[in-house]
C-alpha positions as a Markdown table, in Angstrom:
| # | Residue | x | y | z |
|---|---|---|---|---|
| 1 | Unk | 1.0 | 22.9 | 3.1 |
| 2 | Unk | -1.5 | 20.8 | 5.1 |
| 3 | Unk | 0.5 | 18.2 | 7.1 |
| 4 | Unk | -2.4 | 16.4 | 8.6 |
| 5 | Unk | -6.2 | 16.7 | 9.2 |
| 6 | Unk | -7.7 | 15.6 | 12.5 |
| 7 | Unk | -11.4 | 15.5 | 13.2 |
| 8 | Unk | -14.7 | 13.6 | 12.9 |
| 9 | Unk | -15.4 | 11.5 | 9.8 |
| 10 | Unk | -18.7 | 12.8 | 8.4 |
| 11 | Unk | -18.6 | 10.6 | 5.2 |
| 12 | Unk | -16.7 | 7.5 | 4.4 |
| 13 | Unk | -16.1 | 5.5 | 1.2 |
| 14 | Unk | -13.3 | 3.2 | -0.1 |
| 15 | Unk | -11.9 | 6.1 | -2.3 |
| 16 | Unk | -12.4 | 9.2 | -0.2 |
| 17 | Unk | -13.6 | 10.4 | 3.2 |
| 18 | Unk | -14.8 | 13.8 | 4.5 |
| 19 | Unk | -13.3 | 14.9 | 7.8 |
| 20 | Unk | -14.7 | 17.9 | 9.7 |
| 21 | Unk | -12.0 | 19.9 | 11.4 |
| 22 | Unk | -12.8 | 23.3 | 13.0 |
| 23 | Unk | -16.1 | 23.6 | 11.1 |
| 24 | Unk | -14.5 | 22.8 | 7.7 |
| 25 | Unk | -15.2 | 19.6 | 5.8 |
| 26 | Unk | -12.1 | 18.3 | 4.1 |
| 27 | Unk | -12.6 | 15.9 | 1.2 |
| 28 | Unk | -9.6 | 13.6 | 1.4 |
| 29 | Unk | -8.8 | 10.9 | -1.3 |
| 30 | Unk | -7.5 | 7.7 | 0.3 |
| 31 | Unk | -6.1 | 4.3 | -0.7 |
| 32 | Unk | -7.9 | 1.0 | 0.1 |
| 33 | Unk | -5.1 | 0.3 | 2.7 |
| 34 | Unk | -5.9 | 3.5 | 4.5 |
| 35 | Unk | -9.7 | 2.8 | 4.2 |
| 36 | Unk | -9.2 | -0.5 | 5.9 |
| 37 | Unk | -7.6 | 1.2 | 8.9 |
| 38 | Unk | -10.2 | 4.0 | 9.2 |
| 39 | Unk | -13.3 | 2.0 | 8.2 |
| 40 | Unk | -14.5 | 1.5 | 11.8 |
| 41 | Unk | -13.3 | 4.8 | 13.2 |
| 42 | Unk | -15.5 | 7.9 | 14.0 |
| 43 | Unk | -12.6 | 10.3 | 14.5 |
| 44 | Unk | -9.3 | 10.2 | 12.6 |
| 45 | Unk | -5.9 | 11.9 | 12.2 |
| 46 | Unk | -4.7 | 11.5 | 8.6 |
| 47 | Unk | -1.3 | 12.5 | 7.3 |
| 48 | Unk | -1.9 | 14.4 | 4.1 |
| 49 | Unk | -0.4 | 15.6 | 0.8 |
| 50 | Unk | -1.9 | 18.6 | -0.9 |
| 51 | Unk | -1.6 | 18.2 | -4.7 |
| 52 | Unk | -1.9 | 21.4 | -6.7 |
| 53 | Unk | -2.0 | 21.5 | -10.5 |
| 54 | Unk | -3.3 | 24.2 | -12.9 |
| 55 | Unk | -6.8 | 22.8 | -13.0 |
| 56 | Unk | -7.1 | 20.9 | -9.7 |
| 57 | Unk | -6.3 | 21.0 | -6.0 |
| 58 | Unk | -6.6 | 17.7 | -4.3 |
| 59 | Unk | -6.0 | 16.4 | -0.8 |
| 60 | Unk | -4.6 | 12.9 | -0.3 |
| 61 | Unk | -4.7 | 11.2 | 3.1 |
| 62 | Unk | -2.7 | 8.4 | 4.6 |
| 63 | Unk | -3.1 | 6.4 | 7.8 |
| 64 | Unk | 0.7 | 5.8 | 8.0 |
| 65 | Unk | 3.8 | 7.9 | 7.2 |
| 66 | Unk | 5.4 | 5.0 | 5.3 |
| 67 | Unk | 2.4 | 5.1 | 2.8 |
| 68 | Unk | 2.6 | 8.9 | 2.4 |
| 69 | Unk | 6.4 | 8.6 | 1.7 |
| 70 | Unk | 5.9 | 5.9 | -0.9 |
| 71 | Unk | 3.1 | 8.0 | -2.5 |
| 72 | Unk | 5.5 | 11.0 | -2.8 |
| 73 | Unk | 8.2 | 8.8 | -4.3 |
| 74 | Unk | 5.7 | 7.4 | -6.8 |
| 75 | Unk | 4.5 | 10.8 | -8.0 |
| 76 | Unk | 8.1 | 12.0 | -8.5 |
| 77 | Unk | 8.4 | 9.4 | -11.3 |
| 78 | Unk | 7.7 | 10.8 | -14.8 |
| 79 | Unk | 4.4 | 9.5 | -16.1 |
| 80 | Unk | 2.9 | 8.6 | -12.7 |
| 81 | Unk | 0.3 | 11.0 | -11.3 |
| 82 | Unk | -1.4 | 10.9 | -7.9 |
| 83 | Unk | -4.4 | 8.8 | -9.3 |
| 84 | Unk | -2.1 | 6.1 | -10.6 |
| 85 | Unk | 0.0 | 6.2 | -7.3 |
| 86 | Unk | -3.2 | 5.8 | -5.4 |
| 87 | Unk | -4.3 | 2.8 | -7.5 |
| 88 | Unk | -0.9 | 1.2 | -6.9 |
| 89 | Unk | -1.1 | 1.7 | -3.1 |
| 90 | Unk | -4.6 | 0.3 | -3.2 |
| 91 | Unk | -3.6 | -2.8 | -5.2 |
| 92 | Unk | -0.5 | -3.6 | -3.2 |
| 93 | Unk | 0.6 | -3.1 | 0.4 |
| 94 | Unk | 3.5 | -0.8 | 1.0 |
| 95 | Unk | 5.7 | -3.8 | 1.8 |
| 96 | Unk | 4.7 | -5.6 | -1.4 |
| 97 | Unk | 5.3 | -2.4 | -3.5 |
| 98 | Unk | 8.7 | -1.7 | -1.9 |
| 99 | Unk | 9.7 | -5.3 | -2.3 |
| 100 | Unk | 8.7 | -5.4 | -6.0 |
| 101 | Unk | 10.7 | -2.2 | -6.7 |
| 102 | Unk | 13.8 | -3.2 | -4.8 |
| 103 | Unk | 13.9 | -6.8 | -6.2 |
| 104 | Unk | 13.1 | -5.4 | -9.8 |
| 105 | Unk | 10.0 | -7.6 | -10.0 |
| 106 | Unk | 8.3 | -6.1 | -13.1 |
| 107 | Unk | 5.6 | -8.9 | -13.2 |
| 108 | Unk | 4.3 | -7.8 | -9.8 |
| 109 | Unk | 2.9 | -4.6 | -11.4 |
| 110 | Unk | 0.8 | -6.5 | -13.9 |
| 111 | Unk | -2.2 | -6.4 | -11.6 |
| 112 | Unk | -2.1 | -2.7 | -11.3 |
| 113 | Unk | -4.3 | -0.9 | -13.8 |
| 114 | Unk | -2.4 | 1.6 | -16.0 |
| 115 | Unk | 1.0 | 0.3 | -15.2 |
| 116 | Unk | 2.6 | -1.4 | -18.2 |
| 117 | Unk | 6.1 | -3.0 | -18.4 |
| 118 | Unk | 7.7 | 0.3 | -19.6 |
| 119 | Unk | 6.3 | 2.3 | -16.7 |
| 120 | Unk | 7.2 | -0.5 | -14.2 |
| 121 | Unk | 10.8 | -0.5 | -15.4 |
| 122 | Unk | 11.1 | 3.3 | -15.2 |
| 123 | Unk | 9.6 | 3.1 | -11.7 |
| 124 | Unk | 12.2 | 0.6 | -10.6 |
| 125 | Unk | 15.0 | 2.5 | -12.2 |
| 126 | Unk | 14.0 | 5.8 | -10.5 |
| 127 | Unk | 13.2 | 4.5 | -7.1 |
| 128 | Unk | 15.2 | 1.3 | -6.3 |
| 129 | Unk | 18.3 | 3.1 | -5.0 |
| 130 | Unk | 16.2 | 5.6 | -3.1 |
| 131 | Unk | 14.2 | 2.9 | -1.3 |
| 132 | Unk | 17.3 | 0.8 | -0.5 |
| 133 | Unk | 19.1 | 3.9 | 0.9 |
| 134 | Unk | 16.0 | 4.8 | 3.0 |
| 135 | Unk | 15.6 | 1.4 | 4.5 |
| 136 | Unk | 19.2 | 0.3 | 4.6 |
| 137 | Unk | 18.2 | -2.9 | 2.8 |
| 138 | Unk | 20.0 | -4.7 | 0.1 |
| 139 | Unk | 17.8 | -6.4 | -2.5 |
| 140 | Unk | 15.1 | -8.0 | -0.3 |
| 141 | Unk | 14.7 | -11.1 | -2.4 |
| 142 | Unk | 15.4 | -12.4 | -5.8 |
| 143 | Unk | 12.7 | -11.7 | -8.4 |
| 144 | Unk | 11.9 | -15.4 | -8.6 |
| 145 | Unk | 11.5 | -15.8 | -4.8 |
| 146 | Unk | 9.3 | -12.7 | -4.7 |
| 147 | Unk | 7.1 | -14.0 | -7.5 |
| 148 | Unk | 6.7 | -17.3 | -5.7 |
| 149 | Unk | 6.0 | -15.6 | -2.4 |
| 150 | Unk | 3.4 | -13.2 | -4.0 |
| 151 | Unk | 1.5 | -16.2 | -5.5 |
| 152 | Unk | 1.5 | -18.1 | -2.2 |
| 153 | Unk | 0.5 | -14.9 | -0.3 |
| 154 | Unk | -2.4 | -14.2 | -2.7 |
| 155 | Unk | -3.8 | -17.7 | -2.4 |
| 156 | Unk | -3.4 | -17.6 | 1.4 |
| 157 | Unk | -5.0 | -14.2 | 1.7 |
| 158 | Unk | -8.0 | -15.4 | -0.4 |
| 159 | Unk | -8.4 | -18.4 | 1.9 |
| 160 | Unk | -8.2 | -16.3 | 5.1 |
| 161 | Unk | -10.7 | -13.8 | 3.8 |
| 162 | Unk | -13.0 | -16.7 | 2.9 |
| 163 | Unk | -12.6 | -17.9 | 6.5 |
| 164 | Unk | -14.0 | -14.6 | 7.7 |
| 165 | Unk | -10.8 | -12.7 | 8.7 |
| 166 | Unk | -10.6 | -9.0 | 8.0 |
| 167 | Unk | -8.4 | -8.5 | 4.9 |
| 168 | Unk | -6.0 | -5.9 | 6.4 |
| 169 | Unk | -5.4 | -8.1 | 9.5 |
| 170 | Unk | -4.9 | -11.2 | 7.3 |
| 171 | Unk | -2.4 | -9.2 | 5.2 |
| 172 | Unk | -0.4 | -8.1 | 8.3 |
| 173 | Unk | -0.3 | -11.7 | 9.6 |
| 174 | Unk | 0.9 | -13.0 | 6.2 |
| 175 | Unk | 3.6 | -10.2 | 6.1 |
| 176 | Unk | 4.8 | -11.2 | 9.5 |
| 177 | Unk | 5.0 | -14.9 | 8.6 |
| 178 | Unk | 6.8 | -14.3 | 5.3 |
| 179 | Unk | 9.3 | -12.0 | 7.1 |
| 180 | Unk | 10.1 | -14.4 | 9.9 |
| 181 | Unk | 9.8 | -17.6 | 7.8 |
| 182 | Unk | 10.9 | -16.7 | 4.3 |
| 183 | Unk | 11.3 | -20.4 | 3.4 |
| 184 | Unk | 7.6 | -21.3 | 3.7 |
| 185 | Unk | 6.8 | -23.1 | 0.4 |
| 186 | Unk | 3.2 | -24.2 | 0.6 |
| 187 | Unk | -0.1 | -22.3 | 0.9 |
| 188 | Unk | -1.2 | -24.7 | 3.7 |
| 189 | Unk | 1.9 | -23.9 | 5.8 |
| 190 | Unk | 1.5 | -20.2 | 5.2 |
| 191 | Unk | -2.2 | -20.3 | 6.3 |
| 192 | Unk | -1.3 | -22.4 | 9.4 |
| 193 | Unk | 1.3 | -19.9 | 10.5 |
| 194 | Unk | -0.9 | -16.9 | 9.7 |
| 195 | Unk | -3.7 | -18.4 | 11.8 |
| 196 | Unk | -1.3 | -18.6 | 14.8 |
| 197 | Unk | -0.6 | -14.9 | 14.3 |
| 198 | Unk | -4.3 | -14.0 | 14.1 |
| 199 | Unk | -5.2 | -15.8 | 17.4 |
């Protein structure tokens, strides 16, 4: 198994990159979250998962171990292949995805192409206990609170991106604010706190 690939990026796109290591060019499928972290790099070390099926052999790469672990959990669920898992990890951050599963927030998956309510429920059923055990967390938030937070977060993220902040940095700032100040209840407050984080 290929645990990671380290080398020079010779091609880059939001869906895959090519990394040259020891004279071999590895085509590695990535998520948008990973792309945001490698976009400005020339050399990279990506953690990988080598997916083998009868008719395909595909390499998936991740900037962080937490994303690779979540990817492996997702593809262990019946009906979810690596392409769907990658779409999920591109449409949501790892924190959002973990939170949605642990808090049983089915509606959070609506924005993910190919994930209907049935698949979302199966996903939650299969992974909730594993993720709680892994992180030592009890339910992070009630479904209602998570839904409210997600709406605030999306509006604040759009505003920060419109202000010229890099999306991945804005996401991190918002995550930090919502973690330290879970009672924030207005977009204005959330943006204000996030701007302090981004200074």
